[in-house]
ROSE-123415 format. One line per 4 residues: number of its first residue (from 1); their letters; for each residue z, y, x of N, C-alpha, C, O. Coordinates in Angstrom, 1 decimal. Each point is the difference from the previous one (the first is absolute). Last residue first. Layout:
N
NUM) a) Z/Y/X/Z/Y/X/Z/Y/X/Z/Y/X; ...
This chain:
224
224) rwlg) -11.1/-3.1/3.4/0.4/0.0/1.4/-0.5/1.2/0.7/0.2/0.1/1.2; 0.8/-2.6/-6.5/-0.5/1.1/0.8/0.4/-0.2/1.5/1.1/-0.6/0.2; 0.1/-2.6/-3.6/-1.0/0.8/-0.8/-0.7/1.1/0.8/-0.9/0.6/-0.5; 4.8/-4.0/1.5/-1.4/-0.3/0.3/-1.1/0.7/-0.8/-1.1/-0.6/-0.1
220) varl) 6.1/1.0/0.2/-0.4/-1.0/-0.9/-1.5/-0.3/0.2/-0.6/-0.8/-0.8; 2.8/4.0/3.5/0.9/-1.1/0.1/-0.6/-1.2/-0.9/0.1/-1.1/0.3; -2.2/5.4/-0.2/-0.3/-0.8/1.2/0.9/-1.2/0.0/-0.5/-1.1/0.4; 1.2/4.0/-3.9/-1.3/-0.6/-0.1/-0.4/-0.8/1.2/-0.6/-1.0/-0.1
216) agal) 4.7/3.4/0.1/0.0/-1.1/-0.9/-1.3/-0.7/-0.1/-0.1/-1.2/-0.1; 0.5/5.1/2.7/0.7/-1.2/0.6/0.0/-1.2/-0.9/-0.2/-1.1/0.5; -1.6/5.1/-2.1/-0.9/-0.5/1.0/0.7/-1.2/0.7/-0.7/-1.1/0.2; 3.3/3.5/-3.3/-1.1/-0.7/-0.7/-0.9/-0.7/1.0/-0.4/-1.1/-0.2
212) rlvr) 3.8/3.9/1.9/0.6/-1.2/-0.7/-1.1/-0.9/-0.6/0.0/-1.2/0.0; -1.3/5.4/1.8/0.3/-1.0/1.1/0.6/-1.3/-0.6/-0.3/-1.1/0.4; -0.7/4.7/-3.4/-1.2/-0.5/0.6/0.3/-1.1/1.1/-0.6/-1.1/0.0; 4.2/3.5/-2.0/-0.7/-0.9/-1.0/-1.2/-0.7/0.6/-0.2/-1.2/-0.2
208) erpa) 2.4/4.5/2.8/0.8/-1.3/-0.1/-0.7/-1.0/-1.0/0.0/-1.2/0.3; -1.9/5.6/0.2/-0.1/-0.8/1.2/0.7/-1.4/-0.2/-0.6/-1.0/0.3; -1.7/3.9/-4.3/1.3/-0.1/0.7/0.0/-1.0/1.1/-0.5/-1.2/-0.2; -4.1/3.7/-1.0/0.9/-1.0/-0.6/1.3/-0.1/0.7/0.0/0.1/1.2
204) gsel) -3.7/2.6/0.3/1.0/0.7/-0.8/0.9/-1.0/-0.8/1.0/0.4/-0.6; -4.7/-1.2/3.9/-0.5/0.5/-1.3/1.0/0.6/-0.9/-0.3/0.6/-1.0; 0.7/-2.8/5.5/-0.4/1.5/0.0/-0.4/0.5/-1.3/-0.2/1.2/-0.1; 1.3/-5.8/0.6/1.2/0.8/0.4/-0.3/1.5/0.0/0.9/0.8/-0.4
200) lsdl) -4.4/-3.8/-0.2/0.8/0.0/-1.2/1.3/0.8/0.2/0.4/0.7/-0.9; -3.3/-1.3/4.6/-0.7/0.8/-1.0/0.9/0.1/-1.3/0.1/1.1/-0.6; 1.3/-4.1/4.0/0.1/1.4/0.4/-0.6/1.0/-1.0/0.6/1.0/-0.3; -1.2/-5.6/-0.4/1.4/0.4/-0.2/0.2/1.4/0.3/0.7/0.8/-0.7
196) tegg) -5.7/-2.2/-0.7/1.0/-0.3/1.1/1.4/0.5/-0.4/0.2/0.8/-0.9; -4.3/-2.7/-2.4/0.6/1.2/0.5/1.1/-0.3/1.1/0.7/-0.9/-0.2; -3.2/-2.5/-2.4/-0.5/0.4/1.3/0.6/1.3/0.5/-0.3/0.3/1.2; 1.4/-3.0/-5.2/-1.4/0.4/-0.1/-0.6/0.5/1.3/-1.2/0.3/0.0
192) tlrr) 5.8/-1.5/-0.7/-0.8/-1.2/0.1/-1.5/0.3/-0.2/-0.8/-0.9/0.4; 3.8/4.6/-0.6/0.2/-0.8/1.3/-1.0/-1.2/0.1/-0.7/-0.2/0.9; 0.8/2.6/-5.0/-0.6/0.9/1.1/0.1/-0.8/1.3/-0.9/0.0/0.8; 3.0/-1.9/-4.5/-1.4/-0.1/-0.1/-0.8/0.8/1.1/-1.0/-0.4/0.5
188) alrl) 5.7/0.8/-0.9/-0.3/-1.4/0.5/-1.6/-0.1/0.0/-0.5/-0.6/0.9; 2.4/4.5/-2.8/0.1/0.0/1.4/-0.5/-1.3/0.6/-0.7/-0.1/1.1; 1.0/0.3/-5.7/-1.1/0.9/0.5/0.0/0.1/1.5/-1.1/-0.1/0.6; 4.5/-2.3/-2.7/-1.2/-0.7/-0.1/-1.2/0.8/0.5/-0.9/-0.5/0.6
184) eapg) 5.3/2.4/-0.8/-0.1/-1.0/1.0/-1.4/-0.7/0.0/-0.6/-0.2/1.0; 1.6/3.2/-4.5/-0.2/0.7/1.3/-0.2/-0.9/1.1/-0.8/0.2/0.9; 1.8/-2.2/-5.1/-1.3/0.7/0.0/-0.3/0.7/1.3/-1.1/-0.1/0.6; 4.5/-3.9/-0.2/0.0/1.1/-0.9/-1.4/0.7/0.1/-0.7/-0.3/1.0
180) lelh) 1.4/-5.0/0.1/0.1/1.3/0.6/0.0/1.1/-1.1/-0.6/-0.2/-1.1; 0.5/-5.0/1.3/0.9/0.8/-0.8/0.2/1.4/0.6/1.2/0.5/0.0; -4.1/-4.3/1.4/1.1/0.4/0.8/1.0/0.9/-0.7/1.0/0.4/0.5; -5.5/-2.3/-1.7/1.1/-1.0/-0.2/1.3/0.5/0.7/1.0/-0.8/-0.1
176) lldd) -5.3/3.0/0.5/0.4/0.1/-1.4/1.2/-0.9/-0.4/0.6/0.1/-1.0; -2.8/-0.1/5.3/0.8/1.2/-0.2/0.6/0.1/-1.4/1.1/0.5/-0.2; -4.3/-3.8/1.8/1.4/-0.4/0.0/1.0/1.2/-0.2/1.1/-0.1/-0.3; -5.9/0.3/0.9/0.4/-0.1/-1.4/1.5/-0.4/-0.1/0.6/0.2/-1.0
172) apql) -3.0/0.0/5.2/0.5/1.3/-0.4/0.5/-0.1/-1.5/0.9/0.8/-0.4; -0.9/-5.2/3.7/-0.9/0.8/-0.9/0.6/1.3/-0.5/1.2/0.0/-0.4; 0.6/-1.9/5.1/-0.1/-0.5/-1.4/-0.9/0.9/-0.8/-0.3/1.1/0.3; -0.3/-1.9/5.1/0.6/0.9/-1.1/-0.1/-0.7/-1.3/-0.9/-0.7/-0.3
168) ptea) 1.2/-1.7/5.4/-0.9/0.4/-1.2/0.8/0.8/-1.0/1.2/-0.2/-0.3; -0.5/0.0/5.7/0.7/-0.5/-1.2/-0.9/0.5/-1.2/-0.2/1.1/-0.2; -0.8/0.0/4.7/-0.4/-1.3/-0.3/0.6/-0.5/-1.3/-0.4/-1.0/-0.6; 1.4/5.2/2.7/-1.3/0.1/-0.6/-0.5/-1.4/-0.4/-0.9/-0.1/-0.8
164) dape) 5.8/2.4/1.4/-0.7/-1.2/0.4/-1.3/-0.1/-0.7/-0.1/-0.3/-1.2; 2.7/5.0/2.6/-0.2/-1.0/-1.1/-0.7/-1.2/0.6/-0.9/0.1/0.9; 4.1/3.3/2.0/-1.4/-0.3/-0.3/-0.1/-1.1/-1.1/0.8/-1.0/0.0; 3.5/4.2/0.3/-0.6/-1.1/0.7/-1.4/-0.2/-0.5/-0.4/0.3/-1.1
160) alqa) 3.2/3.0/-0.9/-0.4/0.4/1.4/-0.6/-1.1/0.8/-0.7/0.2/0.9; 2.6/-0.9/-5.3/-1.3/0.7/-0.1/-0.5/0.5/1.4/-1.2/0.2/0.2; 5.5/-2.3/-0.6/-1.1/-1.0/-0.4/-1.3/0.7/0.0/-1.0/-0.6/0.5; 4.7/3.3/0.3/-0.2/-0.9/1.2/-1.1/-1.0/-0.3/-0.9/-0.3/0.8
156) eiag) 2.4/3.1/-4.3/-0.8/0.8/0.9/-0.3/-0.9/1.3/-1.1/0.2/0.5; 3.8/-2.1/-3.8/-1.4/0.1/-0.5/-0.8/0.8/1.0/-1.2/-0.4/0.3; 5.8/-0.1/0.6/-0.7/-1.3/0.1/-1.4/0.1/-0.4/-0.9/-0.6/0.6; 3.6/4.4/-1.2/-0.3/-0.2/1.4/-0.7/-1.3/0.2/-0.9/-0.1/0.9
152) lpvt) 2.5/1.2/-5.2/-1.3/0.7/0.3/-0.3/-0.2/1.5/-1.2/-0.1/0.3; 4.1/-3.6/-3.0/0.1/1.3/0.7/-1.3/0.6/0.4/-0.9/-0.7/0.4; 1.6/-2.4/-4.8/-0.4/-0.2/1.4/0.1/1.3/0.8/-0.5/1.0/-0.5; 1.2/-1.0/-4.3/1.1/-0.5/0.8/-0.3/-0.1/1.5/0.8/0.3/0.8
148) trfa) -3.8/1.3/-4.7/1.4/0.5/-0.2/1.0/-0.4/1.1/0.9/0.8/0.2; -5.8/-1.9/-0.4/0.1/1.3/-0.8/1.4/0.6/0.1/0.2/1.2/0.0; -1.3/-5.5/1.7/-0.5/1.0/0.9/0.2/1.4/-0.6/0.2/1.0/0.6; 1.0/-4.7/-3.2/0.9/0.1/1.1/-0.4/1.1/1.0/0.8/0.8/0.5
144) tvva) -3.6/-2.0/-4.1/1.2/0.7/-0.5/0.9/0.3/1.1/0.6/1.1/0.1; -4.3/-3.7/0.9/-0.4/1.3/-0.2/1.2/0.9/-0.5/0.2/1.1/0.4; 0.5/-5.7/0.1/-0.2/0.6/1.3/-0.4/1.4/-0.2/0.6/0.9/0.7; -0.3/-3.5/-4.5/1.3/0.2/0.5/0.0/0.7/1.4/0.8/0.9/0.3
140) vtvp) -4.8/-2.2/-2.4/0.5/1.1/-0.7/1.4/0.4/0.5/0.4/1.1/0.2; -2.5/-4.9/1.6/-0.7/1.2/0.4/0.6/1.2/-0.7/0.1/1.1/0.6; 1.5/-5.4/-1.8/0.5/0.5/1.3/-0.7/1.3/0.4/0.7/0.9/0.5; -0.2/-1.9/-5.7/-0.7/-0.6/1.1/0.5/0.6/1.4/0.4/1.2/0.0
136) vdsv) 3.0/-1.3/-4.1/-1.1/0.8/0.4/-0.7/-0.7/1.2/0.6/-0.6/0.8; 3.8/0.3/-3.9/-1.1/-0.9/-0.1/-1.3/0.8/0.3/-0.7/0.3/-0.9; 6.7/-0.4/0.8/-1.2/0.7/0.3/-1.2/-1.0/-0.2/0.3/-1.2/0.1; 4.1/-0.2/-0.5/0.3/1.4/-0.4/-1.2/0.9/0.2/0.0/1.2/-0.3
132) pllt) 1.3/-6.9/-0.2/-0.8/1.1/0.4/0.4/1.3/-0.5/0.3/0.1/-1.2; 2.8/-4.4/2.3/-0.5/0.7/-1.2/-0.9/1.2/0.5/0.5/0.9/0.6; 0.1/-5.5/2.4/0.6/1.3/-0.4/-0.6/0.5/-1.2/-1.1/-0.3/-0.4; 0.8/-3.9/4.4/0.1/0.2/-1.4/0.8/1.3/-0.3/1.1/0.1/0.4
128) rpee) -4.2/-0.8/4.1/1.4/-0.3/-0.6/-0.1/0.2/-1.5/-0.8/0.7/-0.6; -3.1/-2.2/4.5/0.5/1.0/-0.9/1.3/-0.4/-0.6/0.3/-1.2/-0.2; -1.5/-0.2/5.2/-0.4/-0.4/-1.4/0.5/1.0/-1.0/1.1/0.6/0.3; -1.7/1.5/4.5/0.6/-1.2/-0.5/-0.5/-0.4/-1.4/-0.8/0.8/-0.6
124) vtve) 0.2/2.3/5.4/-0.7/-0.3/-1.2/0.5/-1.3/-0.5/-0.2/-1.0/0.6; 1.8/5.2/3.1/0.1/-1.4/-0.5/-0.7/-0.1/-1.3/0.2/0.8/-0.9; 0.6/2.7/5.5/-0.6/-0.3/-1.3/0.0/-1.4/-0.3/-0.3/-0.9/0.8; 3.4/4.5/2.4/-0.7/-1.3/-0.1/-0.5/-0.3/-1.4/0.7/0.2/-1.0
120) grms) -0.4/4.9/2.8/0.9/-1.1/-0.1/-0.8/-1.3/0.0/-1.2/0.0/0.0; 0.7/5.6/-1.4/-0.1/-0.9/1.2/1.0/-1.1/-0.2/1.1/0.1/-0.5; -3.7/3.2/-3.2/1.3/-0.5/0.5/-0.3/-0.9/1.2/-0.9/-0.9/-0.1; -1.9/3.3/-3.5/0.1/0.7/1.3/1.3/-0.4/0.7/0.7/0.8/0.7
116) lisg) -2.0/-2.8/-4.8/-1.3/0.2/0.6/0.1/0.7/1.3/-0.9/0.0/0.9; 4.6/-0.7/-3.8/-0.3/-1.2/0.8/-1.3/0.2/0.7/-0.2/-0.7/1.1; 1.6/4.1/-4.0/0.9/0.0/1.2/-0.4/-1.2/0.9/0.1/0.1/1.2; -2.3/0.5/-5.4/-0.4/1.0/1.0/0.8/-0.1/1.3/-0.5/0.2/1.1
112) trla) 1.8/-3.0/-4.6/-1.3/-0.4/0.5/-0.5/1.0/1.0/-0.5/-0.4/1.1; 4.5/1.4/-3.4/0.2/-1.0/0.9/-1.3/-0.5/0.6/0.0/-0.4/1.2; -0.3/3.7/-4.5/0.8/0.5/1.1/0.2/-1.1/1.1/-0.3/0.3/1.2; -1.7/-1.5/-5.3/-0.9/0.8/0.8/0.7/0.6/1.2/-0.6/0.0/1.1
108) vqre) 3.2/-2.4/-4.2/-0.9/-0.9/0.7/-1.0/0.8/0.9/-0.2/-0.4/1.1; 3.0/2.9/-3.8/0.8/-0.6/1.1/-0.9/-1.0/0.7/0.1/-0.1/1.3; -1.9/2.2/-5.0/0.1/0.9/1.1/0.8/-0.6/1.2/-0.3/0.2/1.1; 0.1/-2.6/-5.1/-1.4/0.0/0.6/0.0/0.9/1.2/-0.6/-0.2/1.1
104) lahg) 4.5/0.1/-3.7/-0.1/-1.3/0.8/-1.4/-0.1/0.7/-0.1/-0.5/1.1; 0.9/4.1/-4.1/0.8/0.1/1.2/-0.1/-1.2/0.9/0.0/0.1/1.2; -2.1/-0.1/-5.4/-0.7/0.9/1.0/0.8/0.2/1.2/-0.6/0.0/1.1; 2.6/-2.5/-4.5/-1.2/-0.7/0.5/-0.8/0.8/1.0/-0.4/-0.5/1.0
100) lega) 4.1/2.5/-3.2/0.4/-1.0/0.9/-1.2/-0.7/0.6/0.0/-0.3/1.3; -0.8/3.2/-4.8/0.4/0.8/1.3/0.4/-1.0/1.1/-0.3/0.2/1.1; -0.5/-2.0/-5.4/-1.2/0.4/0.6/0.2/0.8/1.3/-0.7/-0.2/1.0; 4.4/-1.1/-3.6/-0.6/-1.2/0.6/-1.3/0.4/0.7/-0.3/-0.5/1.1
96) tmlg) 3.7/4.5/-1.4/-0.6/-0.9/-1.0/-0.5/-1.3/0.8/-0.1/0.0/1.2; 4.5/3.0/0.3/-1.4/0.0/0.1/-0.6/-1.0/-1.1/0.7/-0.9/-0.4; 3.8/2.0/0.5/-0.3/0.9/1.0/-1.5/0.0/0.4/-0.5/0.9/0.7; 3.4/-3.6/-4.0/-0.7/1.2/-0.5/-0.4/1.0/1.1/-0.4/1.1/-0.3
92) divl) 2.8/-5.5/0.6/0.8/1.2/-0.1/-0.8/1.2/-0.5/0.6/1.1/-0.1; -2.8/-5.2/0.7/1.0/-0.3/-1.0/0.9/1.3/-0.1/0.4/0.3/-1.1; -3.7/-0.3/4.5/-0.6/0.1/-1.4/1.0/-0.2/-1.0/0.0/0.7/-1.0; 1.5/-1.1/5.4/-0.4/1.4/-0.3/-0.7/0.1/-1.3/0.3/1.0/-0.7
88) qdgl) 0.8/-5.3/2.2/1.2/0.8/-0.4/-0.3/1.4/-0.3/0.5/0.6/-0.9; -3.9/-3.4/2.6/0.3/-0.3/-1.4/1.2/0.7/-0.5/0.1/0.4/-1.2; -1.3/0.2/5.7/-1.0/0.6/-0.9/0.3/-0.3/-1.5/-0.1/0.9/-0.8; 2.7/-2.9/4.3/0.3/1.5/-0.2/-1.0/0.6/-1.0/0.5/0.7/-0.9
84) lrkq) 0.6/-5.9/0.3/-0.6/0.8/1.0/0.3/1.5/-0.3/0.1/0.4/-1.1; 3.4/-4.1/-0.6/-1.3/0.6/-0.3/-0.5/0.7/1.2/0.7/0.5/0.9; 3.7/-2.7/-2.0/-1.0/-0.8/0.6/-1.4/0.4/-0.4/-0.9/-0.8/-0.3; 5.3/2.9/-0.6/-0.8/-0.6/-1.1/-1.1/-1.0/0.5/-0.7/-0.5/-0.8
80) rmge) 3.4/3.0/3.9/0.9/-0.7/-0.9/-0.7/-0.7/-1.1/0.5/-1.1/-0.4; -3.1/3.7/3.2/0.5/-1.2/0.7/1.0/-0.7/-0.8/0.0/-1.3/-0.1; -1.7/5.3/-1.5/-1.0/-1.0/0.0/0.5/-1.2/0.6/-0.4/-1.1/-0.4; 3.2/4.8/0.5/0.0/-0.6/-1.3/-1.1/-1.1/-0.1/0.2/-1.0/-0.6
76) aavp) 0.0/3.4/4.6/1.2/-0.8/-0.2/0.1/-0.7/-1.3/0.3/-1.2/-0.1; -3.7/4.4/1.0/-0.3/-1.2/0.7/1.2/-1.0/-0.1/-0.2/-1.2/-0.1; 0.6/5.4/-1.9/-1.0/-0.8/-0.7/-0.2/-1.3/0.7/-0.2/-1.0/-0.6; 3.1/4.1/2.7/0.6/-0.6/-1.2/-1.0/-0.8/-0.8/0.3/-1.1/-0.6
72) ellv) -1.9/3.4/4.5/1.0/-1.1/0.3/0.6/-0.6/-1.2/0.0/-1.2/-0.1; -3.3/4.8/-0.4/-0.5/-1.2/0.6/1.1/-1.1/0.2/-0.3/-1.1/-0.4; 0.7/5.8/-1.3/0.0/-1.1/-0.9/-0.4/-1.3/0.7/0.2/-1.1/-0.6; 0.0/5.3/2.9/1.3/-0.3/-0.5/0.1/-1.2/-0.9/1.0/-0.8/0.0
68) pdll) -5.2/2.7/1.6/0.7/-0.9/1.0/1.4/-0.3/-0.4/0.5/-1.1/0.4; -4.5/2.1/-3.8/1.1/0.7/0.6/0.7/-0.9/0.9/0.4/-1.1/-0.3; -5.6/0.6/-0.9/1.3/-0.5/-0.3/1.1/0.8/0.7/-0.1/0.2/1.2; -4.6/0.8/-0.8/0.0/-0.6/-1.3/1.3/-0.6/-0.4/0.2/-0.5/-1.2
64) gegv) -1.9/2.6/5.5/0.6/0.9/-0.9/0.0/-0.5/-1.5/0.3/0.8/-0.9; -1.8/-3.0/5.1/-1.0/0.7/-0.8/0.5/1.0/-1.0/-0.7/0.7/-0.7; 3.6/-3.3/3.5/-0.8/0.8/0.9/-1.1/0.7/-0.8/-0.5/1.1/0.4; 3.2/-4.1/-2.7/0.8/1.2/0.4/-0.9/0.9/0.9/0.1/1.2/-0.2
60) lmdg) -1.9/-5.3/-1.0/0.0/0.9/-1.2/0.8/1.3/0.3/-0.3/1.1/-0.4; 0.1/-4.5/3.7/-1.3/0.6/-0.1/0.0/1.0/-1.2/-0.5/1.1/0.1; 4.4/-3.7/0.7/-0.2/1.1/1.0/-1.3/0.7/-0.1/-0.1/1.2/0.2; 0.9/-4.9/-3.1/0.8/1.1/-0.3/-0.1/1.2/1.0/-0.1/1.1/-0.4
56) lrea) -2.4/-5.2/1.1/-0.4/0.8/-1.2/0.8/1.2/-0.2/-0.5/1.1/-0.2; -0.1/-2.7/5.2/0.5/-0.7/-1.2/-0.3/0.9/-1.2/-0.2/1.2/0.1; -0.8/-0.1/4.5/-1.1/-0.5/-0.8/0.5/-0.9/-1.2/-0.7/-0.6/-0.7; 3.5/2.8/4.0/-0.8/1.0/-0.6/-1.1/-0.5/-0.9/-0.5/0.8/-0.8
52) klns) 3.4/-3.8/3.3/0.7/0.6/-1.1/-0.9/1.1/-0.7/0.0/0.1/-1.2; -2.0/-4.5/3.8/0.4/1.4/0.3/0.6/0.7/-1.2/-0.5/-0.1/-1.1; -1.6/-4.4/1.7/1.4/0.0/0.2/0.6/1.4/0.2/1.2/0.2/0.4; -5.6/-2.3/-3.3/0.4/0.8/1.1/1.5/-0.1/0.1/0.7/-0.1/-1.0
48) dagv) -5.5/-2.0/-1.9/1.4/0.0/0.3/0.2/0.9/1.2/-0.9/0.2/0.8; -3.0/-1.0/-5.1/0.3/0.3/1.4/1.5/0.1/0.2/0.7/0.5/-0.8; -5.1/-2.1/-3.0/1.4/0.4/0.4/0.1/0.2/1.4/-0.9/-0.3/0.8; -3.2/-0.9/-2.9/0.8/-0.1/-1.2/1.5/0.4/0.3/0.8/0.1/-0.9
44) vhgr) -6.4/0.2/2.6/1.4/0.3/0.4/0.9/0.0/-1.2/-0.3/0.7/-1.0; -4.4/-3.5/1.5/0.6/1.2/-0.6/1.4/0.1/0.6/0.7/-1.0/0.1; -3.8/-2.7/0.8/-0.6/1.2/0.4/0.6/1.3/-0.5/-0.5/1.1/0.3; 2.3/-5.5/-1.4/-1.4/0.0/-0.3/-0.7/1.3/0.3/-0.8/0.6/-0.8
40) rvhv) 5.5/0.1/1.7/-0.3/-1.2/-0.9/-1.5/0.2/-0.4/-0.3/0.9/-0.7; 4.2/1.1/4.5/-1.3/0.0/-0.5/-0.3/-1.2/-0.8/0.3/-1.1/0.4; 3.9/4.3/1.9/-0.3/-1.2/-0.7/-1.4/0.1/-0.6/-0.2/0.9/-0.8; 3.1/1.4/5.2/-0.9/0.2/-1.1/-0.4/-1.3/-0.6/-0.4/-0.9/0.7
36) arka) 4.7/2.9/2.6/-0.9/-1.0/-0.4/-0.8/0.4/-1.2/0.5/0.7/-0.9; 3.2/1.0/5.3/-0.7/0.2/-1.3/-0.9/-1.1/-0.2/-0.4/-0.8/0.9; 4.7/2.8/2.4/-0.7/-1.2/-0.4/-0.7/0.3/-1.3/0.7/0.4/-1.0; 1.9/2.4/5.5/-0.6/-0.1/-1.3/-0.7/-1.4/-0.2/-0.5/-0.6/0.9
32) ksgv) 2.5/2.0/3.3/1.0/0.2/-1.0/-0.5/-0.2/-1.4/0.8/-0.4/-0.9; -3.4/-0.6/4.7/1.3/0.0/0.6/1.1/0.2/-1.0/1.1/-0.5/0.2; -5.4/-1.6/-2.3/0.1/0.9/1.1/1.4/0.0/0.6/0.8/-0.9/-0.3; -4.3/-2.2/-3.0/1.4/0.2/0.4/0.0/0.8/1.2/-0.5/-0.4/1.1
28) vsvc) -2.9/-0.8/-5.5/0.1/0.5/1.3/1.5/0.2/0.3/0.7/0.6/-0.8; -4.2/-3.6/-2.9/1.2/0.7/0.4/-0.1/0.5/1.4/-0.7/-0.6/0.8; -2.0/-1.7/-5.4/-0.2/0.6/1.3/1.2/0.8/0.4/0.2/1.0/-0.6; -1.6/-5.1/-3.0/1.0/1.0/0.3/-0.2/0.4/1.4/0.1/-0.8/1.0
24) asde) -3.9/-1.3/-4.7/0.9/-0.2/1.2/1.1/1.1/0.0/-0.1/1.0/-0.8; -5.0/-3.0/-1.7/1.4/0.4/-0.2/0.8/-0.2/1.2/-0.2/-1.1/0.7; -5.5/2.0/-2.1/1.1/-1.0/0.4/1.4/0.7/-0.2/0.1/1.2/-0.4; -5.2/0.0/0.0/0.8/-0.1/-1.2/1.2/-1.0/0.2/0.3/-0.8/-0.8
20) rrel) -3.5/2.5/4.1/0.0/-1.4/-0.3/0.8/-0.2/-1.4/0.1/-1.2/-0.4; -0.5/5.6/2.1/-1.4/-0.5/0.1/-0.1/-1.5/-0.5/-0.9/-0.4/-0.7; 5.2/2.5/1.2/-0.8/0.5/-1.2/-1.4/-0.6/0.0/-0.5/-0.5/-1.1; 3.2/-0.4/4.8/0.5/-0.7/-1.2/-0.7/0.5/-1.3/-0.2/-0.9/-0.8
16) dllv) -0.9/3.0/4.9/-0.5/-1.4/-0.1/0.5/-0.7/-1.2/-0.7/-0.8/-0.6; 2.4/5.0/1.5/-1.3/0.1/-0.5/-0.7/-1.3/-0.1/-0.8/-0.3/-0.9; 5.1/0.5/2.8/0.1/0.4/-1.4/-1.4/0.0/-0.6/-0.3/-0.5/-1.1; 0.7/-0.2/5.7/0.5/-1.2/-0.7/0.0/0.3/-1.5/-0.5/-0.8/-0.8
12) llvi) -0.6/4.3/3.8/-1.1/-1.0/-0.1/0.4/-1.2/-0.8/-0.8/-0.6/-0.8; 4.0/4.0/1.5/-1.1/0.5/-0.8/-1.0/-1.0/-0.1/-0.5/-0.3/-1.2; 4.1/-0.6/4.0/0.4/-0.1/-1.4/-1.2/0.5/-0.9/-0.2/-0.7/-1.0; -0.5/1.0/5.6/0.1/-1.4/-0.4/0.4/-0.1/-1.4/-0.6/-0.8/-0.8
8) rnla) 0.4/5.1/2.8/-1.3/-0.6/-0.4/0.0/-1.4/-0.4/-0.8/-0.5/-0.8; 4.2/4.7/0.9/0.1/-1.4/0.3/-1.3/-0.7/-0.5/-0.1/-0.4/-1.1; 0.6/5.7/2.6/-0.2/-0.9/-1.1/0.3/-1.4/0.6/-0.4/-0.3/1.1; 2.7/4.7/0.9/-1.2/-0.8/0.1/0.0/-1.0/-1.1/1.0/-0.4/-0.5
4) fttm) 2.0/5.0/2.9/-0.4/-0.8/-1.1/-1.3/-0.8/0.2/-0.9/0.5/0.6; 5.2/1.9/2.4/-1.4/-0.3/0.0/-0.3/-0.9/-1.2/0.6/-1.1/-0.2; 3.4/4.9/1.7/-0.4/-1.2/-0.7/-1.5/-0.2/0.0/-0.7/0.9/-0.3; 4.1/1.7/4.0/-1.1/0.2/-1.0/-0.4/-1.3/-0.7/-0.2/-1.0/0.8
């Protein structure tokens, strides 16, 4: 049975970088996987991974946005022309530049969510020179990762643990900066306003949505 848990060291390091508006490359090396999140002045600007499933082409195939038959020839042509796969997809008319930008942002979110629940050695290094493919505050990146990528089992384990009552909560007004959808914002206001998690779960709101949102709010210090 697989046990999921948040990597609290990575989470704390990333949030501290945002608080100080600092820059760094935060990496985790596990037994088979290696991932890194690039932060520039408190914003996530990119993420790396050595896993095949998290490469752009494989991600697009998994999302049903690229015919798997086309992946190899397009990638081969890109290598011949010394182009990145995404650029080759745009040149071949298989996606627009805007669609490529959104895909790269999803890739960063996928890798960020994965590193937040990854076991391994954590390293914080000087920022690397790279072309940004994303530009979102760390807190927004964390909330997005909880919404889409962090395993639900890790979130449930996080919520089952007693909250640290000594950790100061961030101002509730920070909810407005998290880029929550209308339904999420309503749920978040109920939680931060004092309604219990159990009460919210019993209110008929989708269980997974509530748990993911509650986990994200706890992770960024807006609810406990």
